[in-house]
C-alpha positions as CSV (number, residue, x, y, z in Angstrom):
1,M,-61.6,67.5,-57.1
2,M,-57.8,67.5,-56.6
3,R,-56.0,65.3,-59.1
4,W,-52.6,65.0,-60.7
5,Y,-52.2,66.1,-64.3
6,A,-49.2,66.0,-66.6
7,L,-48.1,69.3,-68.2
8,H,-46.2,69.2,-71.5
9,C,-43.4,71.7,-71.4
10,K,-41.1,73.2,-74.0
11,P,-37.7,71.5,-74.2
12,R,-35.6,72.1,-71.1
13,R,-38.2,74.4,-69.5
14,E,-39.5,72.0,-66.9
15,Q,-37.6,73.7,-64.0
16,V,-38.9,77.1,-65.0
17,V,-42.5,75.9,-65.1
18,Y,-42.0,74.1,-61.8
19,E,-40.8,77.2,-60.1
20,Q,-43.7,79.3,-61.6
21,L,-46.2,76.8,-60.2
22,L,-44.5,76.9,-56.7
23,V,-44.7,80.7,-56.7
24,Q,-48.5,80.4,-57.4
25,A,-48.8,77.9,-54.5
26,I,-49.8,75.1,-56.9
27,E,-48.4,71.7,-55.9
28,A,-46.1,70.3,-58.5
29,F,-43.8,67.3,-58.9
30,F,-40.7,67.6,-61.1
31,P,-39.0,64.2,-61.0
32,C,-35.3,64.6,-61.8
33,T,-32.2,62.5,-61.3
34,P,-28.5,63.0,-61.4
35,S,-26.9,62.6,-64.8
36,R,-23.2,62.3,-65.4
37,N,-22.0,64.6,-68.2
38,T,-19.3,62.5,-69.6
39,R,-17.7,65.5,-71.5
40,K,-17.3,67.8,-68.6
41,H,-17.3,65.2,-65.8
42,K,-19.8,67.2,-63.8
43,S,-22.9,66.0,-62.2
44,R,-26.2,67.7,-63.0
45,M,-29.9,67.1,-62.5
46,E,-31.9,65.9,-65.5
47,A,-35.6,65.5,-66.0
48,Y,-36.7,61.9,-65.5
49,F,-39.5,62.6,-68.0
50,P,-38.1,65.2,-70.4
51,G,-40.7,67.7,-71.4
52,Y,-43.2,66.8,-68.6
53,I,-43.9,67.7,-65.0
54,F,-46.9,66.8,-62.8
55,V,-49.3,69.3,-61.2
56,H,-51.8,68.5,-58.4
57,A,-54.8,70.8,-58.8
58,D,-58.6,71.1,-59.0
59,L,-59.1,72.1,-62.6
60,E,-62.7,73.1,-62.0
61,Q,-61.5,75.6,-59.4
62,I,-58.4,77.1,-61.1
63,G,-59.3,76.4,-64.7
64,T,-57.1,74.9,-67.4
65,S,-56.0,78.2,-68.8
66,S,-54.1,79.1,-65.7
67,L,-51.8,76.2,-66.4
68,Q,-51.9,76.1,-70.2
69,W,-50.8,79.7,-70.6
70,L,-47.8,79.6,-68.2
71,P,-44.6,80.5,-70.0
72,G,-42.8,77.3,-71.0
73,V,-46.0,75.2,-71.0
74,M,-47.2,73.6,-74.3
75,G,-50.4,72.3,-72.7
76,I,-52.0,69.8,-70.4
77,V,-51.8,66.2,-71.6
78,T,-55.3,65.4,-72.8
79,F,-57.2,62.4,-74.2
80,G,-60.0,63.2,-76.6
81,G,-59.7,66.9,-75.5
82,I,-60.2,66.0,-71.9
83,P,-57.3,66.5,-69.4
84,G,-56.1,63.0,-68.4
85,H,-55.4,62.6,-64.7
86,V,-52.6,60.6,-63.3
87,P,-53.5,58.2,-60.5
88,D,-52.1,59.0,-57.0
89,S,-50.6,55.5,-56.9
90,L,-48.5,56.2,-60.0
91,I,-47.2,59.5,-58.6
92,N,-46.3,57.7,-55.4
93,A,-44.5,54.9,-57.3
94,I,-42.6,57.5,-59.4
95,R,-41.6,59.4,-56.2
96,S,-40.4,56.2,-54.6
97,K,-38.4,55.3,-57.8
98,I,-36.8,58.8,-57.9
99,K,-35.9,58.6,-54.2
100,R,-34.2,55.2,-54.7
101,I,-32.3,56.5,-57.8
102,N,-31.2,59.7,-56.0
103,N,-30.0,57.7,-53.0
104,N,-28.3,55.2,-55.3
105,E,-30.4,52.4,-53.8
106,G,-31.5,49.5,-55.9
107,G,-28.5,49.8,-58.2
108,N,-29.6,52.7,-60.3
109,T,-26.1,53.4,-61.1
110,I,-23.6,51.3,-63.0
111,E,-20.5,53.3,-62.1
112,P,-18.9,50.6,-59.9
113,M,-19.7,47.8,-62.3
114,K,-17.0,46.4,-64.5
115,P,-17.1,44.0,-67.5
116,G,-17.8,40.5,-66.2
117,N,-19.8,41.6,-63.2
118,T,-23.2,39.9,-62.7
119,V,-26.1,42.3,-62.8
120,N,-29.9,42.0,-62.3
121,I,-32.4,43.5,-64.6
122,S,-35.2,45.4,-62.7
123,D,-37.5,46.6,-65.4
124,G,-38.7,45.9,-69.0
125,P,-39.2,42.7,-70.9
126,F,-36.1,41.0,-69.2
127,A,-37.0,42.0,-65.6
128,G,-36.0,39.4,-63.1
129,H,-33.2,38.0,-65.3
130,K,-29.5,38.0,-64.4
131,A,-26.9,39.1,-67.0
132,I,-23.2,39.8,-67.4
133,F,-22.2,43.5,-67.6
134,D,-20.3,44.0,-70.8
135,S,-19.7,47.8,-71.3
136,H,-21.0,51.3,-70.9
137,L,-22.3,52.8,-74.1
138,S,-21.7,56.4,-75.3
139,G,-23.5,59.0,-73.3
140,G,-23.4,56.9,-70.1
141,E,-27.2,56.3,-70.0
142,R,-27.1,52.8,-71.5
143,A,-25.1,49.7,-71.1
144,R,-24.5,46.5,-73.0
145,V,-25.1,43.2,-71.2
146,L,-24.9,39.6,-72.1
147,L,-28.1,37.6,-71.4
148,N,-28.1,33.8,-71.4
149,L,-31.5,32.6,-72.7
150,L,-32.6,29.2,-71.5
151,N,-29.0,28.2,-71.0
152,L,-28.8,27.7,-74.8
153,Q,-27.8,31.0,-76.3
154,T,-26.1,34.2,-75.0
155,I,-27.3,37.4,-76.6
156,Q,-26.1,41.0,-76.3
157,I,-28.7,43.5,-75.4
158,Q,-28.6,47.2,-74.7
159,L,-30.6,48.6,-71.7
160,P,-30.9,51.8,-69.8
161,I,-28.6,51.9,-66.9
162,S,-31.6,52.6,-64.6
163,Q,-32.8,49.0,-65.3
164,L,-29.7,47.4,-63.9
165,Y,-28.5,46.7,-60.4
166,P,-25.7,44.6,-58.8
């Protein structure tokens, strides 16, 4: 039966593993998003799940060793020694999220935001709340926002930029 599985890859080897799978005509999904390198001011693609890619295969037909022994692969993600499959619905949700991020829809970039702007929180424990954008944090992947709790107290929290939108 064809199912999605997660492959654990060596650090920064996801692209190499992905290309090897494509050469072997094995369907693979390597979610990646643009990342701003603040030192060099260049855009580059970065793994959304560093160290992991997804593969769609029938393990009974191709065998686990054909995946586990690919250069750059550390193994198939297992639970109790059994390869754990990833539901199609989750893969579709990840594809949709990556598409929105790569198209800059849904506010997955904070670049145009300035201190004082109102932002919405899309994910995590504060999902659905509004906050005030305070500042970008080092590395550009996180931001500090001010969140008003129950109109009583304002707290500073740090969140991934991907959880904020205008």
